[in-house]
LUMVEX-274112 format. One record per residue (C-alpha): residue number from 1; residue in three letters; x, y, z. Coordinates in Angstrom, 3 decimals. Example, Ala and Ser with C-alpha at 12.3 -4.5 7.8 and 13.67 -1.06 7.14 Angstrom:
2
<atom><marnu>1</marnu><kegu>ALA</kegu><x>12.300</x><y>-4.500</y><z>7.800</z></atom>
<atom><marnu>2</marnu><kegu>SER</kegu><x>13.670</x><y>-1.060</y><z>7.140</z></atom>
END
This chain:
116
<atom><marnu>1</marnu><kegu>UNK</kegu><x>11.470</x><y>-49.163</y><z>-23.750</z></atom>
<atom><marnu>2</marnu><kegu>UNK</kegu><x>12.181</x><y>-46.124</y><z>-22.119</z></atom>
<atom><marnu>3</marnu><kegu>UNK</kegu><x>8.495</x><y>-44.932</y><z>-21.927</z></atom>
<atom><marnu>4</marnu><kegu>UNK</kegu><x>6.648</x><y>-48.224</y><z>-20.997</z></atom>
<atom><marnu>5</marnu><kegu>UNK</kegu><x>9.443</x><y>-48.186</y><z>-17.669</z></atom>
<atom><marnu>6</marnu><kegu>UNK</kegu><x>8.993</x><y>-44.860</y><z>-16.576</z></atom>
<atom><marnu>7</marnu><kegu>UNK</kegu><x>5.062</x><y>-45.702</y><z>-16.416</z></atom>
<atom><marnu>8</marnu><kegu>UNK</kegu><x>5.619</x><y>-48.948</y><z>-14.815</z></atom>
<atom><marnu>9</marnu><kegu>UNK</kegu><x>8.192</x><y>-47.379</y><z>-12.003</z></atom>
<atom><marnu>10</marnu><kegu>UNK</kegu><x>6.174</x><y>-44.015</y><z>-11.527</z></atom>
<atom><marnu>11</marnu><kegu>UNK</kegu><x>2.720</x><y>-45.770</y><z>-10.247</z></atom>
<atom><marnu>12</marnu><kegu>UNK</kegu><x>-0.068</x><y>-43.633</y><z>-10.729</z></atom>
<atom><marnu>13</marnu><kegu>UNK</kegu><x>-0.234</x><y>-41.936</y><z>-13.883</z></atom>
<atom><marnu>14</marnu><kegu>UNK</kegu><x>1.055</x><y>-38.176</y><z>-13.689</z></atom>
<atom><marnu>15</marnu><kegu>UNK</kegu><x>-2.379</x><y>-36.262</y><z>-13.783</z></atom>
<atom><marnu>16</marnu><kegu>UNK</kegu><x>-3.715</x><y>-38.397</y><z>-10.435</z></atom>
<atom><marnu>17</marnu><kegu>UNK</kegu><x>-0.836</x><y>-37.897</y><z>-8.625</z></atom>
<atom><marnu>18</marnu><kegu>UNK</kegu><x>-1.043</x><y>-34.063</y><z>-8.898</z></atom>
<atom><marnu>19</marnu><kegu>UNK</kegu><x>-4.456</x><y>-33.709</y><z>-8.473</z></atom>
<atom><marnu>20</marnu><kegu>UNK</kegu><x>-4.293</x><y>-32.917</y><z>-4.971</z></atom>
<atom><marnu>21</marnu><kegu>UNK</kegu><x>-1.664</x><y>-30.178</y><z>-5.619</z></atom>
<atom><marnu>22</marnu><kegu>UNK</kegu><x>-3.329</x><y>-28.847</y><z>-7.844</z></atom>
<atom><marnu>23</marnu><kegu>UNK</kegu><x>-6.176</x><y>-28.424</y><z>-5.080</z></atom>
<atom><marnu>24</marnu><kegu>UNK</kegu><x>-3.542</x><y>-27.211</y><z>-2.797</z></atom>
<atom><marnu>25</marnu><kegu>UNK</kegu><x>-2.565</x><y>-24.653</y><z>-5.233</z></atom>
<atom><marnu>26</marnu><kegu>UNK</kegu><x>-5.890</x><y>-23.198</y><z>-5.446</z></atom>
<atom><marnu>27</marnu><kegu>UNK</kegu><x>-6.332</x><y>-22.568</y><z>-1.594</z></atom>
<atom><marnu>28</marnu><kegu>UNK</kegu><x>-6.024</x><y>-19.264</y><z>-0.347</z></atom>
<atom><marnu>29</marnu><kegu>UNK</kegu><x>-2.785</x><y>-18.501</y><z>1.492</z></atom>
<atom><marnu>30</marnu><kegu>UNK</kegu><x>-0.562</x><y>-16.186</y><z>3.762</z></atom>
<atom><marnu>31</marnu><kegu>UNK</kegu><x>0.313</x><y>-14.330</y><z>0.736</z></atom>
<atom><marnu>32</marnu><kegu>UNK</kegu><x>-3.062</x><y>-13.679</y><z>-1.160</z></atom>
<atom><marnu>33</marnu><kegu>UNK</kegu><x>-3.331</x><y>-12.805</y><z>-4.043</z></atom>
<atom><marnu>34</marnu><kegu>UNK</kegu><x>-5.545</x><y>-9.843</y><z>-3.954</z></atom>
<atom><marnu>35</marnu><kegu>UNK</kegu><x>-4.203</x><y>-7.696</y><z>-1.740</z></atom>
<atom><marnu>36</marnu><kegu>UNK</kegu><x>-4.611</x><y>-4.316</y><z>-2.638</z></atom>
<atom><marnu>37</marnu><kegu>UNK</kegu><x>-1.710</x><y>-1.720</y><z>-2.799</z></atom>
<atom><marnu>38</marnu><kegu>UNK</kegu><x>0.135</x><y>-1.109</y><z>0.425</z></atom>
<atom><marnu>39</marnu><kegu>UNK</kegu><x>-0.646</x><y>2.265</y><z>2.159</z></atom>
<atom><marnu>40</marnu><kegu>UNK</kegu><x>1.191</x><y>4.228</y><z>4.728</z></atom>
<atom><marnu>41</marnu><kegu>UNK</kegu><x>-0.229</x><y>6.412</y><z>7.570</z></atom>
<atom><marnu>42</marnu><kegu>UNK</kegu><x>2.003</x><y>9.457</y><z>8.308</z></atom>
<atom><marnu>43</marnu><kegu>UNK</kegu><x>0.821</x><y>12.140</y><z>10.998</z></atom>
<atom><marnu>44</marnu><kegu>UNK</kegu><x>1.025</x><y>15.589</y><z>9.687</z></atom>
<atom><marnu>45</marnu><kegu>UNK</kegu><x>0.680</x><y>19.193</y><z>11.313</z></atom>
<atom><marnu>46</marnu><kegu>UNK</kegu><x>-2.407</x><y>21.107</y><z>10.175</z></atom>
<atom><marnu>47</marnu><kegu>UNK</kegu><x>-1.964</x><y>24.996</y><z>9.786</z></atom>
<atom><marnu>48</marnu><kegu>UNK</kegu><x>-4.214</x><y>26.933</y><z>12.111</z></atom>
<atom><marnu>49</marnu><kegu>UNK</kegu><x>-7.499</x><y>27.480</y><z>10.491</z></atom>
<atom><marnu>50</marnu><kegu>UNK</kegu><x>-7.407</x><y>24.431</y><z>8.499</z></atom>
<atom><marnu>51</marnu><kegu>UNK</kegu><x>-10.881</x><y>22.646</y><z>7.542</z></atom>
<atom><marnu>52</marnu><kegu>UNK</kegu><x>-10.640</x><y>19.033</y><z>7.278</z></atom>
<atom><marnu>53</marnu><kegu>UNK</kegu><x>-12.726</x><y>16.299</y><z>7.491</z></atom>
<atom><marnu>54</marnu><kegu>UNK</kegu><x>-11.827</x><y>12.276</y><z>7.737</z></atom>
<atom><marnu>55</marnu><kegu>UNK</kegu><x>-12.206</x><y>10.796</y><z>4.165</z></atom>
<atom><marnu>56</marnu><kegu>UNK</kegu><x>-11.173</x><y>14.091</y><z>2.149</z></atom>
<atom><marnu>57</marnu><kegu>UNK</kegu><x>-8.549</x><y>13.439</y><z>-0.441</z></atom>
<atom><marnu>58</marnu><kegu>UNK</kegu><x>-5.718</x><y>15.284</y><z>-0.365</z></atom>
<atom><marnu>59</marnu><kegu>UNK</kegu><x>-2.302</x><y>16.002</y><z>-2.314</z></atom>
<atom><marnu>60</marnu><kegu>UNK</kegu><x>0.602</x><y>14.881</y><z>-0.951</z></atom>
<atom><marnu>61</marnu><kegu>UNK</kegu><x>3.697</x><y>16.541</y><z>-2.136</z></atom>
<atom><marnu>62</marnu><kegu>UNK</kegu><x>7.698</x><y>16.271</y><z>-1.764</z></atom>
<atom><marnu>63</marnu><kegu>UNK</kegu><x>9.570</x><y>19.192</y><z>-0.342</z></atom>
<atom><marnu>64</marnu><kegu>UNK</kegu><x>13.167</x><y>20.409</y><z>0.865</z></atom>
<atom><marnu>65</marnu><kegu>UNK</kegu><x>11.902</x><y>20.350</y><z>4.123</z></atom>
<atom><marnu>66</marnu><kegu>UNK</kegu><x>9.858</x><y>17.269</y><z>4.146</z></atom>
<atom><marnu>67</marnu><kegu>UNK</kegu><x>6.046</x><y>16.589</y><z>2.744</z></atom>
<atom><marnu>68</marnu><kegu>UNK</kegu><x>3.516</x><y>19.019</y><z>2.330</z></atom>
<atom><marnu>69</marnu><kegu>UNK</kegu><x>0.434</x><y>18.120</y><z>2.454</z></atom>
<atom><marnu>70</marnu><kegu>UNK</kegu><x>-2.815</x><y>20.332</y><z>0.335</z></atom>
<atom><marnu>71</marnu><kegu>UNK</kegu><x>-6.311</x><y>19.980</y><z>-0.627</z></atom>
<atom><marnu>72</marnu><kegu>UNK</kegu><x>-5.982</x><y>21.126</y><z>-4.192</z></atom>
<atom><marnu>73</marnu><kegu>UNK</kegu><x>-4.246</x><y>24.912</y><z>-4.429</z></atom>
<atom><marnu>74</marnu><kegu>UNK</kegu><x>-4.404</x><y>25.376</y><z>-0.342</z></atom>
<atom><marnu>75</marnu><kegu>UNK</kegu><x>-1.786</x><y>24.142</y><z>2.044</z></atom>
<atom><marnu>76</marnu><kegu>UNK</kegu><x>-2.941</x><y>22.657</y><z>4.702</z></atom>
<atom><marnu>77</marnu><kegu>UNK</kegu><x>-0.487</x><y>20.713</y><z>6.463</z></atom>
<atom><marnu>78</marnu><kegu>UNK</kegu><x>3.441</x><y>19.387</y><z>6.863</z></atom>
<atom><marnu>79</marnu><kegu>UNK</kegu><x>4.939</x><y>16.075</y><z>7.406</z></atom>
<atom><marnu>80</marnu><kegu>UNK</kegu><x>7.928</x><y>17.369</y><z>9.286</z></atom>
<atom><marnu>81</marnu><kegu>UNK</kegu><x>9.995</x><y>14.237</y><z>9.610</z></atom>
<atom><marnu>82</marnu><kegu>UNK</kegu><x>8.421</x><y>11.626</y><z>7.262</z></atom>
<atom><marnu>83</marnu><kegu>UNK</kegu><x>10.743</x><y>8.290</y><z>6.937</z></atom>
<atom><marnu>84</marnu><kegu>UNK</kegu><x>13.259</x><y>8.054</y><z>4.048</z></atom>
<atom><marnu>85</marnu><kegu>UNK</kegu><x>11.158</x><y>5.287</y><z>2.415</z></atom>
<atom><marnu>86</marnu><kegu>UNK</kegu><x>7.787</x><y>7.137</y><z>1.915</z></atom>
<atom><marnu>87</marnu><kegu>UNK</kegu><x>9.864</x><y>9.898</y><z>0.891</z></atom>
<atom><marnu>88</marnu><kegu>UNK</kegu><x>11.599</x><y>7.912</y><z>-1.840</z></atom>
<atom><marnu>89</marnu><kegu>UNK</kegu><x>8.277</x><y>6.157</y><z>-3.075</z></atom>
<atom><marnu>90</marnu><kegu>UNK</kegu><x>7.045</x><y>9.896</y><z>-3.298</z></atom>
<atom><marnu>91</marnu><kegu>UNK</kegu><x>9.481</x><y>11.099</y><z>-5.308</z></atom>
<atom><marnu>92</marnu><kegu>UNK</kegu><x>10.119</x><y>8.157</y><z>-7.478</z></atom>
<atom><marnu>93</marnu><kegu>UNK</kegu><x>6.252</x><y>8.714</y><z>-8.157</z></atom>
<atom><marnu>94</marnu><kegu>UNK</kegu><x>6.786</x><y>11.918</y><z>-9.679</z></atom>
<atom><marnu>95</marnu><kegu>UNK</kegu><x>6.856</x><y>14.258</y><z>-6.275</z></atom>
<atom><marnu>96</marnu><kegu>UNK</kegu><x>3.163</x><y>13.471</y><z>-5.598</z></atom>
<atom><marnu>97</marnu><kegu>UNK</kegu><x>0.971</x><y>11.269</y><z>-4.368</z></atom>
<atom><marnu>98</marnu><kegu>UNK</kegu><x>-2.897</x><y>10.592</y><z>-3.100</z></atom>
<atom><marnu>99</marnu><kegu>UNK</kegu><x>-3.663</x><y>10.922</y><z>0.531</z></atom>
<atom><marnu>100</marnu><kegu>UNK</kegu><x>-6.737</x><y>10.116</y><z>2.185</z></atom>
<atom><marnu>101</marnu><kegu>UNK</kegu><x>-7.267</x><y>11.823</y><z>5.729</z></atom>
<atom><marnu>102</marnu><kegu>UNK</kegu><x>-8.277</x><y>8.886</y><z>8.174</z></atom>
<atom><marnu>103</marnu><kegu>UNK</kegu><x>-8.505</x><y>10.938</y><z>11.485</z></atom>
<atom><marnu>104</marnu><kegu>UNK</kegu><x>-8.272</x><y>14.385</y><z>13.259</z></atom>
<atom><marnu>105</marnu><kegu>UNK</kegu><x>-6.661</x><y>15.166</y><z>16.253</z></atom>
<atom><marnu>106</marnu><kegu>UNK</kegu><x>-8.514</x><y>16.050</y><z>19.265</z></atom>
<atom><marnu>107</marnu><kegu>UNK</kegu><x>-7.578</x><y>19.596</y><z>19.115</z></atom>
<atom><marnu>108</marnu><kegu>UNK</kegu><x>-7.546</x><y>19.675</y><z>15.464</z></atom>
<atom><marnu>109</marnu><kegu>UNK</kegu><x>-4.047</x><y>20.289</y><z>15.246</z></atom>
<atom><marnu>110</marnu><kegu>UNK</kegu><x>-2.891</x><y>17.313</y><z>13.769</z></atom>
<atom><marnu>111</marnu><kegu>UNK</kegu><x>-4.245</x><y>14.639</y><z>11.174</z></atom>
<atom><marnu>112</marnu><kegu>UNK</kegu><x>-3.619</x><y>11.329</y><z>10.203</z></atom>
<atom><marnu>113</marnu><kegu>UNK</kegu><x>-3.255</x><y>10.659</y><z>6.374</z></atom>
<atom><marnu>114</marnu><kegu>UNK</kegu><x>-2.920</x><y>7.186</y><z>4.342</z></atom>
<atom><marnu>115</marnu><kegu>UNK</kegu><x>-1.063</x><y>7.668</y><z>1.516</z></atom>
<atom><marnu>116</marnu><kegu>UNK</kegu><x>-1.122</x><y>5.400</y><z>-1.617</z></atom>
END
């Protein structure tokens, strides 16, 4: 008796009723699930004589007075005042992060680095 009552009161069968809902769930939304990992961009002060190009992969390391930027074993610059979120993220990741040099400043003394 209970099953007959539920079927009579609900109208359409469950599968047909949620058919449109399934299509809505498959449509892309504002928060797409294929988003890549978050990257933060910081401006670093380059050391004199540093030879870097856009697209170079760099190492960003946390230190006591900011973030140090190096190309392998060669130190090439420093981020003097990083945001607290970036500093905490790098420290939580073991103290190191990968960065990609996006752009070198006009005079070659600054660089924009995208930290992953």
